[in-house]
GULO-749641 format. One record per residue (C-alpha): residue in three letters; y, z, x. Coordinates in nm, 2 decimals, padded with zeros to 4 digits. Layout:
<rotors>
- Ala, Y, Z, X $
...
</rotors>
This chain:
<rotors>
- Met, -05.12, 02.12, -05.49 $
- Lys, -05.01, 02.46, -05.59 $
- Lys, -05.13, 02.60, -05.26 $
- Lys, -04.91, 02.35, -05.07 $
- Ser, -04.62, 02.44, -05.28 $
- Asn, -04.66, 02.82, -05.22 $
- Ile, -04.69, 02.76, -04.84 $
- Phe, -04.38, 02.54, -04.85 $
- Tyr, -04.20, 02.80, -05.05 $
- Leu, -04.30, 03.08, -04.81 $
- Cys, -04.20, 02.88, -04.50 $
- Phe, -03.86, 02.80, -04.67 $
- Leu, -03.80, 03.17, -04.75 $
- Ile, -03.89, 03.28, -04.39 $
- Thr, -03.65, 03.02, -04.25 $
- Ile, -03.37, 03.13, -04.48 $
- Val, -03.43, 03.50, -04.39 $
- Ile, -03.42, 03.42, -04.02 $
- Phe, -03.12, 03.20, -04.06 $
- Cys, -02.93, 03.46, -04.27 $
- Ala, -03.01, 03.74, -04.03 $
- Asn, -02.79, 03.58, -03.77 $
- Phe, -02.49, 03.59, -04.01 $
- Thr, -02.39, 03.94, -03.92 $
- Asp, -02.03, 04.02, -03.86 $
- Gly, -02.09, 04.05, -03.49 $
- Ala, -01.87, 04.36, -03.47 $
- Lys, -01.98, 04.59, -03.19 $
- Lys, -02.02, 04.95, -03.30 $
- Glu, -01.87, 05.17, -03.04 $
- Thr, -02.14, 05.43, -02.97 $
- Glu, -01.95, 05.60, -02.70 $
- Thr, -01.59, 05.69, -02.69 $
- Leu, -01.39, 05.67, -02.37 $
- Thr, -01.37, 06.00, -02.18 $
- Pro, -01.18, 06.07, -01.87 $
- Glu, -01.39, 06.12, -01.56 $
- Phe, -01.31, 06.34, -01.26 $
- Val, -01.29, 06.16, -00.93 $
- Ser, -01.25, 06.36, -00.60 $
- Leu, -00.97, 06.28, -00.37 $
- Leu, -01.04, 05.99, -00.14 $
- Glu, -01.02, 05.99, 00.24 $
- Gly, -00.66, 05.97, 00.36 $
- Glu, -00.50, 06.10, 00.04 $
- Gly, -00.26, 06.39, 00.04 $
- Ile, -00.37, 06.72, -00.11 $
- Leu, -00.12, 06.80, -00.38 $
- Thr, -00.10, 07.10, -00.61 $
- Gly, 00.07, 07.10, -00.95 $
- Thr, 00.06, 07.20, -01.31 $
- Ile, -00.08, 07.00, -01.61 $
- Tyr, 00.07, 07.07, -01.95 $
- Asp, -00.20, 06.99, -02.21 $
- Asp, -00.10, 07.08, -02.56 $
- Lys, -00.02, 07.45, -02.54 $
- Asn, -00.23, 07.50, -02.22 $
- Ile, -00.07, 07.53, -01.88 $
- Ile, -00.33, 07.45, -01.61 $
- Pro, -00.24, 07.50, -01.24 $
- Val, -00.44, 07.25, -01.03 $
- Lys, -00.50, 07.16, -00.67 $
- Glu, -00.61, 06.82, -00.54 $
- Leu, -00.40, 06.65, -00.80 $
- Ser, -00.46, 06.27, -00.82 $
- Phe, -00.48, 05.95, -01.03 $
- Thr, -00.87, 05.92, -01.00 $
- Gly, -00.87, 06.00, -00.63 $
- His, -00.54, 05.83, -00.54 $
- Ser, -00.20, 05.98, -00.50 $
- Arg, -00.04, 05.64, -00.57 $
- Ile, -00.08, 05.41, -00.87 $
- Gly, 00.05, 05.05, -00.91 $
- Gly, 00.12, 04.84, -01.22 $
- Ile, 00.41, 05.06, -01.34 $
- Arg, 00.68, 04.86, -01.53 $
- Arg, 01.02, 04.94, -01.68 $
- Asn, 01.18, 04.84, -02.01 $
- Ser, 01.50, 04.75, -01.83 $
- Asp, 01.36, 04.50, -01.57 $
- Asp, 01.07, 04.27, -01.48 $
- Ser, 00.96, 04.46, -01.17 $
- Val, 00.62, 04.61, -01.11 $
- Ser, 00.64, 04.95, -00.92 $
- Val, 00.42, 05.20, -00.75 $
- Leu, 00.42, 05.56, -00.87 $
- Asp, 00.36, 05.80, -00.58 $
- Leu, 00.27, 06.17, -00.67 $
- Thr, 00.39, 06.28, -00.33 $
- Lys, 00.74, 06.17, -00.41 $
- Ile, 00.79, 06.31, -00.76 $
- Lys, 00.86, 06.66, -00.90 $
- Glu, 00.78, 06.59, -01.27 $
- Leu, 00.62, 06.33, -01.48 $
- Lys, 00.70, 06.38, -01.85 $
- Ile, 00.52, 06.18, -02.13 $
- Leu, 00.77, 06.07, -02.39 $
- Lys, 00.52, 05.86, -02.60 $
- Gly, 00.15, 05.86, -02.54 $
- Ile, 00.10, 05.51, -02.69 $
- Tyr, 00.40, 05.28, -02.67 $
- Val, 00.45, 04.90, -02.72 $
- Ser, 00.75, 04.78, -02.53 $
- Pro, 00.98, 04.52, -02.69 $
- Arg, 00.98, 04.35, -02.35 $
- Tyr, 00.60, 04.36, -02.30 $
- Gln, 00.45, 04.33, -02.65 $
- Asp, 00.11, 04.21, -02.53 $
- Lys, 00.00, 04.56, -02.40 $
- Glu, 00.02, 04.92, -02.49 $
- Tyr, 00.17, 05.16, -02.24 $
- Ile, 00.26, 05.52, -02.19 $
- Leu, 00.64, 05.57, -02.21 $
- Ala, 00.73, 05.83, -01.94 $
- Gln, 01.02, 05.99, -01.76 $
- Val, 00.99, 06.07, -01.39 $
- Thr, 01.20, 06.31, -01.18 $
- Ser, 01.17, 06.22, -00.82 $
- Ala, 01.17, 06.46, -00.53 $
- Asn, 01.54, 06.40, -00.47 $
- Gly, 01.63, 06.46, -00.83 $
- Ala, 01.67, 06.10, -00.96 $
- Ile, 01.55, 06.06, -01.32 $
- Thr, 01.39, 05.74, -01.44 $
- Lys, 01.35, 05.74, -01.82 $
- Asp, 01.19, 05.41, -01.92 $
- Leu, 00.87, 05.39, -01.71 $
- Leu, 00.58, 05.20, -01.87 $
- Ile, 00.25, 05.34, -01.73 $
- Pro, -00.09, 05.18, -01.80 $
- Arg, -00.23, 05.34, -02.12 $
- Asp, -00.57, 05.47, -02.00 $
- Leu, -00.46, 05.62, -01.67 $
- Val, -00.66, 05.93, -01.58 $
- Ile, -00.51, 06.22, -01.39 $
- Cys, -00.75, 06.46, -01.21 $
- Gly, -00.73, 06.80, -01.05 $
- Ile, -00.93, 07.11, -00.97 $
- Ala, -00.82, 07.42, -01.17 $
- Thr, -00.70, 07.68, -00.93 $
- Glu, -00.82, 07.97, -01.15 $
- Thr, -01.18, 07.85, -01.23 $
- Glu, -01.24, 07.59, -00.95 $
- Met, -01.36, 07.35, -01.23 $
- Glu, -01.31, 06.98, -01.18 $
- Lys, -01.09, 06.85, -01.46 $
- Ala, -00.97, 06.51, -01.58 $
- Trp, -00.73, 06.41, -01.85 $
- Phe, -00.60, 06.08, -01.99 $
- Leu, -00.23, 06.10, -01.89 $
- Lys, -00.13, 06.00, -02.24 $
- Lys, -00.29, 06.32, -02.38 $
- Thr, -00.08, 06.55, -02.16 $
- Ser, 00.28, 06.63, -02.22 $
- Arg, 00.39, 06.69, -01.86 $
- Val, 00.27, 06.70, -01.50 $
- Glu, 00.46, 06.90, -01.24 $
- Val, 00.40, 06.84, -00.87 $
- Asn, 00.46, 07.11, -00.61 $
- Ile, 00.65, 06.93, -00.34 $
- Glu, 00.56, 07.04, 00.02 $
- Lys, 00.71, 06.91, 00.34 $
- Asn, 00.38, 06.87, 00.52 $
- Ile, 00.11, 06.75, 00.28 $
- Pro, -00.24, 06.80, 00.42 $
- Val, -00.46, 06.50, 00.41 $
- Ile, -00.83, 06.46, 00.31 $
- Glu, -01.02, 06.36, 00.62 $
- Ala, -01.36, 06.21, 00.67 $
- Pro, -01.62, 06.47, 00.74 $
- Thr, -01.73, 06.48, 01.10 $
- Val, -02.10, 06.46, 01.16 $
- Ile, -02.25, 06.59, 01.48 $
- Leu, -02.58, 06.44, 01.56 $
- Glu, -02.82, 06.63, 01.79 $
- Gln, -03.05, 06.43, 02.00 $
- Thr, -03.40, 06.55, 02.02 $
- Asn, -03.65, 06.44, 02.28 $
</rotors>
């Protein structure tokens, strides 16, 4: 009788342990933090040069892009309900006013609050840019490929050229052998 009671008690404890093991908080531990990743310019994109202002560093770059693209959509404004496209080929300066910003108009998301000076000198002060946007470029001094979260920079200046060269697909010449 005592043996049956010990087996029952042991089975009961094992069941309780297995059952309680599933009562964890379920929170995922973030083992890796988000890091910006360099993306080369894509085919058909304009080759832009500019300057990235990162803390106290001033970094001249070439092949400036938003992860390979010169244009990025999903740009909003505090003053209206429109969704716009930001085109690096048409701006002189992008200044970060607040790296993380919750708009009174769009309280469900965090944005970057920015000011843009267009190529013709027009200034837009209340642009809301997606929070985790990455800007890329190749440092002109070191030829190193670099990427930043836009929210971590203070300013991006774009050198405006009249004829912007474009990335073209590589041409491949195949030789026929007999």
